[in-house]
N, C-alpha and C positions, 0 to 999 in steps of 0.2 A: 488593479484587476478586480472587478466586482464578480463575486461568485453567484452562480445560479442556485436555486433551491435544491436541485438534484445534486449538484456538487457538494453543497453543504451537508445534505443528508448522508451522502457517501462518506464524507470526511468525519462526520459525527458517528457513523455506524460502527458496528462491532467487527467488521471484516479485518481490520488491522490487528485487533486483539486475537481473533481466531487464528489468523496467519501466524502471529508470534507464538502462540501456544503450540500450534502444530509443528513449527520449526523447533521450538524448545524441547518438545517431546519426541522429536525425530519421526513424526507421523508424516512421511514424505508424500504419500498419496493425497492426504487431506490438504497438505500445504500446496501441492501442485494444483489441485482443483480450486482452492480458494484464490490462489494467485492468478489463475486463468480467468476466474470470474471478475476479480478486481481489475485485471488488465482490460477486459472488455468494457467495464464501467469507466475506467480512466480514459480510454479512447473515445467512447461515446460522449462523455461529458466535456472533453477537451482539456483535461488536466495534463497537458503535454509535458510539463516539467517533471512529471512522475513516470512517464512512459519509459524512459531510458533505464531508470532504476528497476522498474518492473521487469524489463527484459533480462537484466542481469540477475535479478532475484530468481526468476524462473529457471535460468541456467544453473544457478547455484543449487536450487532445489533438485533439479534433474540429476546433478552430480552428487547429491546428498552431502553437500558441504555445509555443515551447520555453522561454522564460524563465519564464512563468507555470507551466508544467508542472513545471519544476525546483523552483520555490518551493514549490508544493503538495506535491510528492514529498518535499522536505526536511522538511516538517511531518509527513507520514505516517511518515517514517523516524524522526523524533524521538519520535513516539508509540510506534512499534515498540520503539525502544531503551528507553524508559521502562517499557513493559510487560515486556520481557524482563529488565530490571534488577530489577523487582519480583519476578519469578519466582525469579531467582537469590538475591535477598535472603531469600526465604522458605525456601530449602533450606539 
């Protein structure tokens, strides 16, 4: 799967870091807003393998479940790393 410029920009962006920090510091409102923005970008750019994780993450954030949020976020970050590695391997 070849990634578009928009997908690469999103994957290289700071949203994952911001979301991780918000969850780690239990800043649930910030986490919810960041997750919602990321979900819109994921849907718009067609990163469908991340959509399911994002729905689960939003639910965990709504429930203020830090452990579950971190577990799902780690899965998302693993997918992000895999996709970025794929891009670097192609160049």
